[in-house]
C-alpha positions, 0 to 999 in steps of 0.5 A: 471437533477434529484435531486438524490445524485451524484455518487462519484468515489472511495475516495482517501486515505491520505498519513497516511491512505495509509501508514497504509494500506501498513504497515498492508498488509506487516505485514500479508505478513511477518507473516511467515519466509520471508526475502522479499516481491515483490512489485507485491505481496504487490499490490495484497495483497492490492487489496484484503484487501484495494482496494483504496490503490491498486488503488492509483498506484505504484508511490504512493506505492513507495512514501509510501515505501520511507517514511517508509524507511526514518522512518526505517520501511522497505527497498525497492530495485529493486521491493523487500521490506525488513523489517528492 
């Protein structure tokens, strides 16, 4: 029953923060001469640069990619992400 600070779990990212993290990771992954990036590679890149985004889970990442697709930033099909 100590009076010390409570430990909190990792904070979650807002939709805008998650999109910014995904966009930054994709910019790094597409820096070379690539046509597409597998979703697994995006998740691995996020684990290295923004673990909170990776911890959001695949469903949240797919939702983010859907929003980015609606904004004509990317296209994703069958686990592969393409820049538009």
